C-alpha positions as CSV (number, residue, x, y, z in Angstrom):
1,M,107.2,94.5,127.5
2,S,110.2,96.7,127.0
3,R,111.1,95.8,123.4
4,R,109.4,97.6,120.7
5,L,107.3,95.4,118.7
6,W,107.6,95.0,114.8
7,S,104.9,96.7,112.5
8,R,103.3,94.2,110.1
9,A,105.3,95.9,107.3
10,E,108.5,95.5,109.2
11,F,108.0,92.0,109.7
12,L,107.0,91.1,106.1
13,K,109.8,93.2,104.8
14,A,112.3,91.2,107.0
15,A,110.8,88.0,106.0
16,L,110.7,88.7,102.2
17,G,114.1,90.4,102.1
18,A,112.4,93.4,100.5
19,V,114.2,96.6,99.9
20,G,111.2,98.7,99.0
21,S,107.6,99.0,99.4
22,L,106.8,97.7,96.0
23,A,108.4,94.5,94.4
24,V,107.0,93.5,91.0
25,L,107.4,89.9,90.1
26,R,106.9,88.6,86.6
27,V,105.1,85.3,87.2
28,V,104.6,84.4,83.6
29,E,107.2,85.3,81.1
30,G,106.6,85.3,77.4
31,A,103.1,84.4,77.6
32,E,100.7,85.5,74.8
33,G,97.4,87.5,75.6
34,P,96.8,90.3,78.0
35,V,98.7,90.6,81.4
36,V,96.6,90.9,84.6
37,R,98.3,92.8,87.4
38,I,97.5,91.8,90.9
39,A,98.6,93.2,94.3
40,A,98.8,91.0,97.1
41,S,101.1,90.1,100.0
42,R,102.9,86.7,100.2
43,G,100.6,85.6,103.1
44,V,99.0,82.0,103.0
45,V,95.7,83.5,102.9
46,S,96.5,84.9,99.4
47,A,97.5,81.3,98.0
48,P,94.4,81.4,95.5
49,V,95.2,84.5,93.9
50,W,99.0,83.7,93.7
51,N,97.9,80.4,92.2
52,V,95.8,81.9,89.3
53,T,99.1,81.9,87.4
54,N,98.8,78.1,87.0
55,H,95.3,78.4,85.4
56,A,95.5,81.7,83.5
57,S,96.9,80.4,80.4
58,R,93.8,78.2,79.9
59,Y,91.8,81.5,79.7
60,G,94.2,83.3,77.4
61,F,95.9,85.8,79.8
62,S,99.0,85.9,82.4
63,T,99.6,87.3,85.6
64,Q,102.0,89.8,87.0
65,M,102.2,89.9,90.9
66,S,103.0,93.1,92.8
67,V,104.2,92.2,96.5
68,L,102.6,94.9,98.7
69,F,102.5,94.4,102.5
70,T,99.0,95.9,103.5
71,Y,95.6,95.9,102.2
72,A,96.0,99.9,102.1
73,D,99.0,99.7,99.9
74,Q,97.3,96.9,97.7
75,Q,94.0,99.0,97.3
76,R,96.1,102.2,96.4
77,A,97.9,100.2,93.6
78,A,94.5,99.0,92.2
79,Q,92.9,102.4,92.6
80,N,96.0,104.2,90.8
81,K,95.9,101.7,88.0
82,Q,99.4,100.1,88.9
83,T,97.4,97.0,89.2
84,E,94.1,95.7,88.0
85,L,93.3,93.8,91.1
86,A,94.1,93.6,94.8
87,T,93.4,91.4,97.7
88,T,91.4,93.2,100.5
89,G,89.7,92.9,103.9
90,I,86.1,92.7,105.0
91,N,86.1,96.1,106.4
92,N,88.0,97.7,103.5
93,P,85.0,98.4,101.1
94,A,83.8,100.7,104.2
95,I,87.2,102.7,103.9
96,L,86.7,103.1,100.3
97,A,83.2,104.5,101.0
98,D,84.5,106.7,103.7
99,Q,87.4,108.0,101.5
100,D,85.1,108.6,98.5
101,I,87.2,106.1,96.2
102,T,84.6,105.4,93.5
103,N,86.7,103.1,91.0
104,L,87.2,100.0,93.0
105,R,84.8,97.1,93.4
106,F,84.7,94.0,95.8
107,I,84.3,91.1,93.1
108,A,85.0,87.9,95.0
109,G,85.6,86.4,98.4
110,Q,88.7,84.5,99.1
111,Q,89.5,83.5,102.7
112,F,87.1,82.7,105.6
113,A,88.8,82.3,109.0
114,G,92.6,81.9,109.0
115,Q,92.8,84.6,111.9
116,N,92.0,84.0,115.6
117,L,92.7,83.9,119.2
118,I,95.7,81.9,120.6
119,L,96.3,81.0,124.1
120,R,99.7,80.1,125.7
121,K,100.0,76.6,126.7
122,G,98.9,76.4,130.4
123,V,96.4,79.3,130.1
124,T,92.9,77.9,130.4
125,A,89.8,79.8,129.2
126,N,86.4,78.0,128.7
127,S,84.3,81.2,128.3
128,W,85.1,84.8,127.1
129,R,84.5,85.8,130.7
130,D,87.7,83.9,131.6
131,L,89.8,86.3,129.8
132,E,89.1,88.9,132.3
133,G,92.4,89.7,134.1
134,R,94.3,88.0,131.4
135,T,96.9,89.9,129.2
136,I,96.0,89.5,125.4
137,G,98.0,90.8,122.5
138,V,96.0,92.6,119.8
139,V,97.1,94.4,116.4
140,P,95.9,97.9,116.1
141,G,93.8,98.8,113.1
142,T,93.1,95.2,112.1
143,Y,89.8,93.6,111.4
144,V,90.9,90.7,113.6
145,R,91.0,93.0,116.5
146,V,87.4,94.0,115.7
147,L,86.2,90.3,115.6
148,F,87.8,89.6,118.9
149,F,86.3,92.7,120.6
150,I,82.8,91.7,119.2
151,A,83.3,88.0,120.0
152,A,84.5,88.7,123.6
153,Q,81.6,91.3,124.2
154,E,78.9,89.0,122.9
155,G,80.3,86.3,124.9
156,G,79.8,88.2,128.1
157,A,83.3,89.5,128.7
158,D,83.9,92.9,130.3
159,L,86.5,94.3,127.7
160,N,87.7,96.9,130.4
161,K,88.9,93.7,132.6
162,I,91.0,92.1,129.7
163,K,94.5,93.5,129.8
164,L,95.0,94.5,126.1
165,V,98.4,95.1,124.8
166,N,99.2,96.3,121.2
167,V,101.5,93.9,119.4
168,S,102.5,93.4,115.9
169,V,102.9,90.4,113.7
170,G,106.6,89.1,114.3
171,A,109.1,87.2,116.2
172,T,108.8,89.7,119.2
173,A,105.2,88.7,119.7
174,L,105.8,85.2,119.5
175,E,108.7,85.7,122.1
176,A,106.3,87.6,124.3
177,L,103.8,84.7,124.3
178,R,106.7,82.2,125.0
179,K,108.0,84.2,127.9
180,G,104.8,84.6,129.5
181,D,104.4,88.3,128.9
182,L,101.3,87.5,127.1
183,D,98.5,85.0,128.1
184,G,97.3,85.1,124.4
185,F,97.1,87.0,121.3
186,V,94.9,87.6,118.3
187,L,96.7,87.2,114.9
188,F,96.5,85.7,111.6
189,A,97.8,82.5,109.6
190,P,100.5,81.3,109.6
191,M,101.8,82.9,112.8
192,T,99.0,81.4,114.8
193,D,99.5,78.1,113.3
194,Q,103.3,78.3,113.9
195,V,102.4,78.9,117.5
196,V,100.5,75.6,117.7
197,V,103.0,73.5,115.8
198,E,105.8,74.7,118.2
199,G,103.8,73.8,121.2
200,I,103.8,77.4,122.6
201,G,100.1,78.1,122.3
202,Y,96.6,76.5,121.1
203,Y,93.3,77.3,119.8
204,P,90.9,77.5,122.9
205,P,88.2,74.8,121.9
206,K,85.4,77.2,123.1
207,L,86.6,80.5,122.1
208,D,86.5,81.4,118.3
209,I,86.3,85.0,116.9
210,G,84.4,83.5,113.9
211,A,81.7,82.5,116.2
212,C,80.6,86.2,116.8
213,S,77.7,87.9,114.7
214,L,80.1,89.1,112.0
215,G,81.1,85.7,111.3
216,P,84.4,84.2,110.0
217,A,84.7,86.1,106.8
218,N,88.2,87.4,106.3
219,G,88.8,88.8,102.9
220,G,88.3,88.9,99.0
221,I,89.3,90.6,95.8
222,L,89.1,94.2,94.7
223,A,89.0,95.2,91.0
224,N,89.3,98.5,89.4
225,T,86.4,99.7,87.0
226,D,88.6,100.0,84.0
227,F,89.6,96.3,84.4
228,L,85.8,95.3,85.0
229,A,84.8,97.3,81.6
230,N,86.7,94.7,79.5
231,K,83.9,92.1,80.4
232,K,85.5,89.2,78.6
233,L,88.9,89.5,80.4
234,A,87.1,90.1,83.8
235,V,85.2,86.9,83.3
236,D,88.1,85.0,82.1
237,F,90.1,86.2,85.1
238,M,87.4,85.1,87.4
239,K,87.2,81.5,85.8
240,A,90.8,81.1,86.3
241,Y,90.5,82.5,90.0
242,V,87.6,80.2,90.8
243,D,89.7,77.2,89.5
244,S,92.7,78.1,91.5
245,L,90.6,78.6,94.7
246,H,89.1,75.4,94.4
247,E,92.3,73.8,93.8
248,M,93.4,75.4,97.1
249,Q,90.7,73.7,98.9
250,N,92.9,70.4,98.4
251,E,95.3,70.2,101.4
252,A,98.4,68.9,99.3
253,A,98.0,71.5,96.5
254,F,97.7,74.3,99.4
255,V,100.7,73.1,101.2
256,K,102.8,73.0,97.9
257,V,101.9,76.7,97.3
258,A,101.9,78.0,100.9
259,T,105.4,76.7,101.8
260,Q,106.9,78.3,98.6
261,L,104.9,81.4,99.0
262,A,105.4,82.2,102.7
263,G,108.6,80.3,103.4
264,I,107.0,78.1,106.0
265,K,107.3,74.6,107.1
266,P,105.0,72.0,105.7
267,A,103.5,71.3,109.2
268,V,102.8,74.9,109.7
269,A,101.0,75.0,106.2
270,Q,99.1,71.8,107.3
271,E,97.9,73.5,110.5
272,A,96.9,76.7,108.6
273,F,95.0,74.7,106.2
274,R,92.9,73.0,109.0
275,N,92.0,76.5,110.3
276,L,91.0,78.4,107.1
277,Y,88.6,77.9,104.2
278,F,89.0,79.2,100.8
279,S,85.6,80.4,98.9
280,E,84.6,82.8,96.2
281,M,81.5,83.5,98.1
282,I,81.0,87.2,99.3
283,D,79.5,87.7,102.7
284,V,77.6,90.7,102.0
285,R,76.2,90.9,105.4
286,A,79.6,90.7,107.2
287,I,80.9,93.7,105.0
288,T,77.8,95.6,105.8
289,E,77.9,95.1,109.5
290,A,81.7,95.8,109.6
291,A,80.8,99.2,107.9
292,K,78.4,100.0,110.7
293,L,81.4,99.4,113.1
294,G,83.7,101.7,111.3
295,P,83.2,104.9,113.5
296,R,83.5,102.8,116.7
297,F,86.8,101.2,115.7
298,G,88.2,104.2,113.9
299,Y,88.6,103.0,110.3
300,T,85.6,105.4,109.1
301,K,84.4,108.7,110.1
302,S,80.6,107.7,109.8
303,D,78.5,104.8,109.2
304,V,78.8,104.2,105.4
305,S,76.9,100.7,105.5
306,A,74.4,102.0,103.3
307,K,76.9,102.4,100.3
308,M,78.1,98.8,100.6
309,T,76.0,97.1,97.8
310,G,77.1,99.7,95.5
311,L,80.8,98.7,95.9
312,I,80.1,94.9,95.3
313,D,79.9,93.7,91.9
314,F,78.7,90.1,91.5
315,G,78.8,90.1,87.6
316,P,82.1,88.5,86.7
317,L,81.5,85.9,89.4
318,M,78.0,85.2,88.3
319,A,79.3,84.8,84.6
320,A,82.1,82.7,85.4
321,T,80.3,80.2,87.7
322,G,76.8,80.3,86.2
323,K,75.6,80.8,89.7
324,T,73.0,83.4,91.1
325,Q,73.8,86.2,93.4
326,Q,71.9,84.5,96.0
327,Q,74.1,81.3,95.6
328,L,77.3,83.3,95.8
329,T,76.3,85.4,99.0
330,G,77.0,84.5,102.5
331,T,79.3,82.0,104.4
332,P,80.1,78.5,102.8
333,A,79.2,75.6,104.7
334,G,83.0,74.5,104.8
335,A,83.8,77.7,106.6
336,L,81.0,77.3,109.1
337,K,82.3,73.8,110.1
338,L,85.5,75.2,111.1
339,V,83.9,77.5,113.7
340,R,84.6,76.3,117.2
341,R,81.5,76.8,119.4
């Protein structure tokens, strides 16, 4: 492919019409009580945290959203106290430990699945070995790339025989698939779902990256320790967040938020809903296993998996839901049902 592929940040900036790396949106004006600042992108997988604004007043606070394009930028905002909270990925706690960042905690899950392998229409693969000799686009530095590598390897494929091409989220990657320069790619919602709706590609029935040993966990919520020190506000936020998240488990409610949030068509939002699941549950095992893989995939210098439990704080989630840590740990049944095997 001769064209330079957009970076994820470039694509999001173009999609949002942003002029800078940080755009602060006052979601609730004139609301009484404390303001909780949250860093997130406008991706559909972040619908629950954006929708908190519709539940916050019931618990005596309001929200202010900071639009940031990458988990690294969002993490930095919470770390530097520009925001109290941020969305984050499954391998990001390992990055925190590797960088000796001590003032952030993973406090809740958010999305499971919502990222996967898409094959171009006309390309058939009934096993991971069938990808050998095929050209597959992957995004460098992403957890979805890690999941793809692990899934393909565990499925018996020789990674050296798969023609891997670095791509980025954006129209160029979609065009490459349409033109046949790629046989498939591994990307995130809603782009994967847009490809399906437009009839360009499909989710292969027997190949799902979420079926690998790491599971389908995708992301969650970080909070800084200053915010968590205000236990009442932390629990009140979590109550609103859980209410919001459960509302986003309803397709009509999700489509309404997702179309406004990401500027996508209802049909794309509906397809995205069918391929992701929202839950507050924290997959500690996935976070720990992802940390073990850090040195192999280059997001950590060493295995920091032993530090993961110290970076996860179940306190606000347990207080908000009345559930035990054990009940809030793992992969929810609704997410497991989505995994194609």
